[in-house]
C-alpha positions, 0 to 999 in steps of 0.5 A, a space after each residue: 355523168 353527162 348533165 342535161 345541158 351537155 346532152 342537149 349541146 351534143 344533140 344539137 351539134 349532131 343535127 347538121 351532120 344527119 340533116 345534110 348529105 354530101 353533094 353527089 357528082 353525076 357519076 356518084 349519083 348514077 352509082 347510087 341510083 343503080 344500086 337502089 333501083 327496083 326495076 334493075 333488081 327485077 331484071 337481075 332476078 330475071 337473069 338468075 331465073 333464066 340461068 336456073 332454067 338453063 341448068 334445069 334443061 341441062 340436067 334433064 339429060 340425066 333422067 330421073 331417079 325416085 324412091 317408091 313406097 306403098 302399103 296395100 290391103 285388098 281382096 281383089 282376086 287379081 291383086 291377091 294372086 299377084 301379091 302372093 307371087 311378088 311376096 313369094 308366098 304363092 303355092 298350090 293351096 293358094 289356087 283353092 281360094 283364088 276366086 275368093 281370096 283372104 285379104 292380102 296386104 303388102 308393103 312395097 319399097 323400091 327404086 326406079 330410074 330412067 335415062 333419056 337416050 333420044 327425045 326427038 331433040 326436045 332436050 337439046 332444043 330446051 338447052 338451046 332455048 335456055 341459053 338464048 333465054 339467059 342471053 336475052 335476060 342479060 341483054 334486057 338487064 343491060 338495057 334497063 341499066 342504060 335506061 335507068 342511067 339516063 333517068 338518073 342523069 336527066 334528074 341530076 341535070 334537072 336539079 342543076 338547071 332548077 338550082 341555077 334558075 332559082 339563083 338567077 331569079 334571086 339575083 334579079 330580085 335583089 338587083 331590082 330591089 336596089 333600083 327600087 330603093 333609089 327610085 323611092 328616094 327620087 320619087 319622094 323628091 319628085 324626080 321619078 314619075 309615080 306611074 313609072 315607079 308603080 310600073 317598076 314595082 309590078 315588074 319586081 313583083 313579077 320577078 319575085 313570082 319567078 323566084 318563088 316558083 323556081 325555088 319551089 321547082 328546085 325543092 321538088 326536083 331535089 326531092 325527086 332526085 333523092 327518091 330516084 337514088 333511094 335516099 331520104 329526101 329529108 337528108 338534103 340531097 344535092 347535085 354537085 356540079 354546074 351547067 356549062 359548055 362541055 366539048 363532047 366528042 361527036 359522032 355522025 348519024 351513020 356511026 350512031 346508027 351503026 352503033 345502035 344496030 350492032 349494040 342496042 341491048 333491047 334489039 339483042 334481047 329481041 333477036 334471042 327471043 325470035 330465035 327462041 320462037 323459031 326453036 319452039 317451032 322446030 320442037 313442035 315439028 319434031 313432036 311426032 318423033 319417037 322417044 327412047 328411054 333406058 329404065 330400071 327398077 328394083 322392088 321389094 314386097 312383104 306381108 309383114 315387114 320382116 321377110 322381103 322378096 326383091 325383084 328387078 327389071 331393066 329395059 328400053 322404052 320407046 314411045 311413038 305418038 301416032 294419033 295427036 289431033 292437036 299436032 297441026 294446031 300446035 305447029 301453026 301456033 308456034 309458027 305464028 309466034 315466030 312470025 310475031 317475034 320476027 315482026 317485033 324485032 324488025 319494028 325495034 330496029 326501025 324504032 332504034 333508028 328513029 330514036 338515034 335520028 331524033 336524039 341527034 337532031 335534038 342535040 344539033 338543035 341545042 348546039 345551034 341554039 347556044 350561040 344565039 342564046 349566048 348572044 341574046 344574053 350578052 345584048 340584054 346585059 349590055 342594054 342593062 349596063 347602058 340603062 343604069 347610068 342613064 337612069 342615074 343621070 335622069 335620062 331614063 325611067 326606072 321602069 326601063 331599067 327594071 324591064 332591062 333587068 327582067 330581060 336579062 333574067 329571061 335571057 340568062 334563063 334561056 341560055 342555061 336551059 339551052 345548056 341543059 338541053 345540050 347535055 341532056 340530048 347528048 345523054 339521050 344520043 348515047 342512050 339511043 346508040 347504046 353508048 351510055 357507058 360508065 366511061 361516058 357518065 364519068 366524062 360527063 361527070 368530070 365536065 359538069 363537076 365544077 361548082 357554080 
């Protein structure tokens, strides 16, 4: 039997296992996030619904089959006369009461079927629209998947940036505190001016403020990442990786624009929707065509549920609408809808070109800024390294040392922000050109998978 002390020990031992989740690579985060995303689930349901609609349109070619049943009781002369004929009970005696018949009751059961032979192309057009709708829904699903992949990538990269900024601030605070301890001893000996010391303390307070704010930002971004992935924020979700300078294969603007024009799933979905609108317009034009249906029925009638008499009927039914006052209005409405769909498609193509150009420009700007940020960090670090020995020799103020320390922190933060933008805009470029594939995510995950 387990005693209380042993049970308490086991409970405490398992707490870290449930409170801390394993770090997630970008590839693993995207895989987890796609499984949990409700928008993607909605799009998947839309695809299923479109496929069901296509099946419904195809099955309409088979026509319909139904069972019929009815009980009636009445004294209407026409009804009574027809019922007697159907039941096989009509005789010359029935003529005597034809104007004032006794109540007639009837139990009817039957089967009726009809098969469309020609529907004015309504069925074939419905099937065509069903196919286009399924393809549009599938394209919408794929585009939503790309968008969600980018959203997860953005959040994952943001966690990397915030984690690095928090670490930079913490390192800067520790370094500044070390210098202030030395300055305190020198101040007590009268070797450091009080104004310089208090100015240095103000800089240290500023650094602590950065550390506090950046740690809070890291906490909220970690929580947002967990929520995005459909995980419990209390589980301690962590991004496994570090911002660095990956060498991505670059494509020209023309290549990216061509990829977007030929592969953007949202454009493909709009192309299908435009085709659906054109098909709907054709259906309205054809609505004046005749429809032909083969039909058949078998029916039994009885007065007492014991002696049924059956009859059958087969034939062809032709329907031709001659007076439809709403025909031209429906046709004009369908034409307007087709025009609207075509305009939406043209605008989407233009917008895709703008998104490609913007993403590529952002990436190029981040790439061009990286050497500048790197050089700024190197110069700031060099300045700090030169200040420290001069300060210890009494030739520089502690105030200048901490200013140099703050400059290094700012320069290092700017450098990592540029790395963040470089990777983020690379993903944005892939999204705009519809090339944010699992392979591209795997490449980014591997290139950013090194530990800090």
